[in-house]
VOBA-1610 file (N, C-alpha, C; in pm, whole numbers, padded with zeros to 5 digits, always signed):
BEGIN
Met-10109+19185-01418Met-10031+19094-01505Met-10039+18953-01441Ser-10076+18856-01512Ser-10079+18725-01459Ser-09976+18637-01538Leu-09888+18580-01464Leu-09789+18489-01520Leu-09803+18351-01457Leu-09773+18250-01525Leu-09773+18112-01481Leu-09645+18090-01398Ala-09655+17989-01311Ala-09538+17960-01219Ala-09416+17924-01306Asp-09438+17857-01419Asp-09323+17824-01504Asp-09258+17945-01572Glu-09343+18048-01590Glu-09292+18177-01650Glu-09215+18248-01541Leu-09258+18254-01415Leu-09177+18313-01312Leu-09043+18243-01311Ala-09049+18105-01311Ala-08925+18028-01305Ala-08834+18065-01422Gly-08892+18095-01538Gly-08820+18124-01661Gly-08747+18264-01641Val-08813+18354-01572Val-08756+18486-01547Val-08635+18479-01456Val-08647+18402-01345Val-08527+18386-01256Val-08417+18303-01321Asp-08459+18205-01404Asp-08363+18125-01473Asp-08285+18198-01584Leu-08349+18301-01634Leu-08283+18389-01737Leu-08158+18460-01681Phe-08161+18482-01550Phe-08042+18542-01487Phe-07962+18448-01399Gly-08011+18324-01389Gly-07944+18229-01306Gly-07991+18235-01159Gly-08064+18334-01124Gly-08118+18361-00992Gly-08132+18511-00968Leu-08239+18547-00901Leu-08271+18688-00866Leu-08302+18694-00721Thr-08267+18810-00658Thr-08329+18839-00531Thr-08476+18866-00542Arg-08549+18858-00429Arg-08686+18892-00438Arg-08711+19038-00494Glu-08631+19126-00447Glu-08650+19265-00510Glu-08625+19270-00655Glu-08526+19202-00695Glu-08494+19188-00841Glu-08607+19136-00922Leu-08656+19024-00868Leu-08768+18957-00937Leu-08891+19048-00937His-08918+19116-00831His-09037+19213-00831His-09011+19316-00935Arg-08890+19371-00946Arg-08865+19475-01046Arg-08873+19417-01185Ala-08828+19295-01207Ala-08833+19234-01340Ala-08982+19218-01378Leu-09072+19177-01283Leu-09206+19157-01316Leu-09281+19289-01340Glu-09232+19396-01270Glu-09288+19529-01301Glu-09251+19570-01435Glu-09124+19548-01475Glu-09074+19588-01610Glu-09151+19509-01719Leu-09184+19382-01695Leu-09265+19307-01787Leu-09406+19367-01800Ala-09464+19405-01691Ala-09592+19472-01698Ala-09588+19591-01780Phe-09488+19683-01765Phe-09478+19800-01840Phe-09462+19763-01991Lys-09367+19669-02020Lys-09358+19629-02158Lys-09483+19575-02220Arg-09576+19521-02142Arg-09702+19469-02191Arg-09812+19582-02192Gly-09775+19698-02142Gly-09872+19807-02142Gly-09971+19796-02018Glu-09929+19727-01921Glu-10016+19699-01808Glu-09958+19775-01683Glu-10043+19807-01595Glu-10007+19874-01469Glu-09955+19770-01372Pro-09836+19772-01322Pro-09788+19675-01229Pro-09866+19686-01098Asp-09897+19574-01034Asp-09963+19563-00912Asp-09872+19492-00812Gly-09811+19575-00728Gly-09710+19522-00628Gly-09758+19411-00544Asp-09888+19424-00499Asp-09943+19313-00413Asp-09959+19184-00494Ala-10004+19205-00622Ala-10032+19082-00699Ala-09895+19012-00731Val-09790+19097-00757Val-09658+19041-00784Val-09612+18965-00664Ala-09622+19027-00551Ala-09571+18964-00419Ala-09646+18828-00403Ala-09776+18826-00422Ala-09857+18707-00403Ala-09813+18600-00498Ala-09793+18639-00627Ala-09747+18540-00732Ala-09614+18477-00700Val-09522+18567-00650Val-09391+18510-00610Val-09410+18413-00492Glu-09484+18452-00392Glu-09504+18359-00275Glu-09562+18230-00319Asp-09669+18236-00404Asp-09734+18108-00447Asp-09633+18018-00526Thr-09551+18082-00604Thr-09455+18008-00690Thr-09341+17952-00597Val-09304+18022-00491Val-09211+17958-00396Val-09284+17837-00327Glu-09403+17860-00277Glu-09481+17757-00210Glu-09489+17632-00293Ser-09500+17647-00423Ser-09521+17536-00508Ser-09391+17468-00554Tyr-09272+17522-00515Tyr-09138+17474-00547Tyr-09101+17498-00696His-09175+17586-00766His-09132+17627-00896His-09014+17716-00886Ile-09002+17799-00789Ile-08886+17874-00760Ile-08853+17843-00611Val-08730+17846-00587Val-08684+17816-00448Val-08578+17911-00402Pro-08580+17954-00275Pro-08483+18039-00219Pro-08352+17963-00184Val-08239+18020-00222Val-08108+17951-00205Val-08012+18058-00155Glu-07933+18023-00052Glu-07823+18125-00011Glu-07713+18108-00113His-07668+18224-00165His-07556+18224-00268His-07480+18352-00249Glu-07351+18335-00211Glu-07255+18442-00201Glu-07313+18554-00111Gly-07368+18516-00002Gly-07416+18618+00094Gly-07549+18677+00074Glu-07633+18629-00023Glu-07761+18679-00043Glu-07854+18567-00076Thr-07982+18593-00059Thr-08079+18486-00088Thr-08131+18508-00228Leu-08108+18411-00314Leu-08153+18419-00447Leu-08275+18324-00469Leu-08364+18363-00560Leu-08468+18273-00607Leu-08423+18218-00737Val-08424+18079-00742Val-08383+18015-00858Val-08490+17910-00903Ala-08488+17868-01028Ala-08582+17770-01077Ala-08570+17640-00991Gly-08690+17584-00953Gly-08689+17472-00864Gly-08717+17341-00934Pro-08732+17232-00860Pro-08745+17106-00918Pro-08876+17071-00992Val-08985+17150-00967Val-09102+17123-01030Val-09129+17212-01150Ala-09035+17302-01180Ala-09047+17400-01284Ala-09010+17351-01423Phe-09078+17395-01514Phe-09032+17386-01656Phe-09025+17537-01707Pro-08906+17591-01676Pro-08888+17741-01706Pro-08925+17780-01846Thr-09013+17872-01854Thr-09062+17923-01983Thr-09050+18077-01981Leu-08997+18137-02085Leu-08983+18281-02083Leu-09124+18344-02128Pro-09177+18431-02050Pro-09290+18506-02088Pro-09264+18608-02194Glu-09366+18652-02261Glu-09348+18748-02366Glu-09276+18874-02318His-09175+18921-02388His-09084+19040-02359His-08985+19013-02254Ala-08971+18889-02200Ala-08872+18865-02102Ala-08728+18864-02153Glu-08715+18839-02286Glu-08583+18846-02343Glu-08516+18980-02336Asp-08599+19083-02314Asp-08549+19227-02302Asp-08493+19255-02162Leu-08533+19178-02061Leu-08499+19206-01926Leu-08346+19225-01892Pro-08264+19139-01955Pro-08126+19154-01927Pro-08071+19289-01974His-08132+19352-02077His-08087+19481-02129His-08148+19598-02046Ile-08264+19568-01980Ile-08326+19669-01895Ile-08267+19677-01756Met-08249+19558-01701Met-08205+19554-01558Met-08058+19542-01548Asp-08004+19607-01445Asp-07861+19603-01424Asp-07828+19486-01321Val-07842+19372-01368Val-07821+19244-01292Val-07734+19156-01367Glu-07622+19117-01299Glu-07529+19021-01358Glu-07589+18884-01358Glu-07556+18806-01459Glu-07597+18660-01461Glu-07525+18580-01345Arg-07600+18502-01283Arg-07541+18430-01174Arg-07543+18285-01202Thr-07454+18206-01142Thr-07452+18066-01159Thr-07460+17995-01019Val-07571+17932-00990Val-07597+17863-00876Val-07599+17713-00909Gly-07511+17639-00845Gly-07497+17497-00877Gly-07624+17415-00829Arg-07655+17322-00912Arg-07773+17237-00893Arg-07759+17165-00752Glu-07641+17135-00709Glu-07618+17070-00584Glu-07667+17150-00471Ala-07634+17283-00480Ala-07667+17379-00373Ala-07820+17399-00369Val-07886+17404-00490Val-08030+17424-00493Val-08097+17286-00441Ala-08038+17169-00478Ala-08104+17046-00431Ala-08093+17041-00277Ala-07975+17076-00221Ala-07964+17072-00074Ala-08057+17172-00007Ala-08083+17289-00058Ala-08172+17379-00006Ala-08314+17331-00012Val-08346+17267-00123Val-08485+17212-00140Val-08503+17097-00045Arg-08400+17008-00025Arg-08417+16899+00057Arg-08433+16945+00204Glu-08358+17038+00242Glu-08367+17092+00379Glu-08507+17157+00404Arg-08553+17232+00305Arg-08686+17290+00316Arg-08799+17172+00325Leu-08778+17079+00237Leu-08875+16963+00238Leu-08877+16885+00372Glu-08762+16875+00432Glu-08748+16809+00564Glu-08834+16887+00664Ala-08810+17016+00674Ala-08882+17099+00765Ala-09030+17101+00739Glu-09066+17114+00619Glu-09210+17106+00582Glu-09278+16972+00610Thr-09195+16865+00590Thr-09252+16736+00614Thr-09289+16725+00760Glu-09197+16764+00849Glu-09222+16759+00995Glu-09347+16846+01027Ala-09361+16959+00977Ala-09475+17042+01007Ala-09607+16991+00957Val-09606+16935+00834Val-09722+16878+00771Val-09763+16753+00855Ala-09663+16666+00893Ala-09696+16550+00965Ala-09753+16582+01101Ala-09704+16682+01166Ala-09746+16721+01294Ala-09884+16780+01284Gly-09919+16854+01176Gly-10047+16917+01157Gly-10153+16831+01093Gly-10107+16731+01028Gly-10205+16640+00963Gly-10273+16690+00838Asn-10200+16780+00768Asn-10252+16838+00642Asn-10225+16747+00525Ser-10329+16661+00494Ser-10307+16556+00395Ser-10294+16616+00254Glu-10360+16724+00232Glu-10351+16782+00095Glu-10208+16835+00071Arg-10153+16903+00166Arg-10018+16954+00153Arg-09916+16837+00146Ala-09949+16730+00221Ala-09861+16607+00219Ala-09857+16553+00086Asp-09973+16540+00015Asp-09973+16492-00123Asp-09896+16575-00216Thr-09906+16708-00197Thr-09821+16794-00284Thr-09669+16778-00254Leu-09635+16759-00133Leu-09491+16745-00103Leu-09445+16609-00147Val-09523+16505-00154Val-09485+16377-00209Val-09447+16398-00358Asp-09530+16470-00431Asp-09501+16504-00572Asp-09367+16574-00587Val-09351+16674-00495Val-09222+16751-00499Val-09104+16657-00476Cys-09119+16564-00382Cys-09016+16468-00358Cys-08978+16391-00480Tyr-09083+16342-00549Tyr-09053+16265-00671Tyr-08979+16360-00779Asp-09030+16486-00787Asp-08967+16582-00885Asp-08820+16609-00847Leu-08792+16621-00718Leu-08655+16640-00668Leu-08567+16524-00703Glu-08617+16406-00680Glu-08539+16285-00716Glu-08502+16284-00861Thr-08601+16315-00942Thr-08569+16308-01091Thr-08474+16428-01128Trp-08502+16544-01071Trp-08431+16662-01110Trp-08283+16667-01061Ala-08259+16607-00945Ala-08126+16617-00885Ala-08077+16495-00823Ala-08144+16380-00844Ala-08097+16252-00783Ala-08078+16254-00639Val-08177+16318-00566Val-08174+16323-00421Val-08264+16220-00364Asp-08218+16136-00275Asp-08312+16029-00221Asp-08404+16093-00124Thr-08535+16088-00151Thr-08640+16137-00061Thr-08736+16028-00008Ala-08686+15900-00017Ala-08776+15796+00022Ala-08827+15805+00170Gly-08735+15848+00253Gly-08777+15862+00399Gly-08882+15972+00416Leu-08867+16081+00336Leu-08961+16195+00352Leu-09095+16146+00296Arg-09098+16078+00185Arg-09217+16021+00123Arg-09290+15935+00218Ala-09213+15845+00281Ala-09276+15752+00382Ala-09339+15827+00488Arg-09278+15928+00544Arg-09336+16010+00649Arg-09459+16083+00607Leu-09458+16124+00480Leu-09580+16200+00431Leu-09691+16104+00397Asp-09659+15979+00358Asp-09760+15891+00322Asp-09852+15855+00439Gly-09803+15876+00560Gly-09884+15837+00677Gly-09976+15955+00727Val-09975+16067+00654Val-10054+16181+00690Val-10191+16171+00637
//
């Protein structure tokens, strides 16, 4: 089953946030609903790619790490996703945008240092775009991070 990053963001957004295990289970349920065989490795890779792209982001919330829609996402529900709340025994969660923005900012700071030290200009360009998205999405000032990345 192949889903776009915005569709993965739509799935987590449907619940307000999901743990990795819950998201994997939700994606397996979607595969079954589509008549497809779920591929655990493909699901794990898709989740990791979507986290790396900041479409979904990990956030600590009430003692657990949830994946929530991130600043670059345009959450879209994939076909049959509307059935997931009836299939899965997961309560809807509310994670404040400020908490998500703080988690994204913290991760961006760490990634900026690593990218600047390693000289990965392609990743630096991607992170500059994420900075702009974060500023628009949550009014977080990332000018200092962008300046650091521009030199890579």
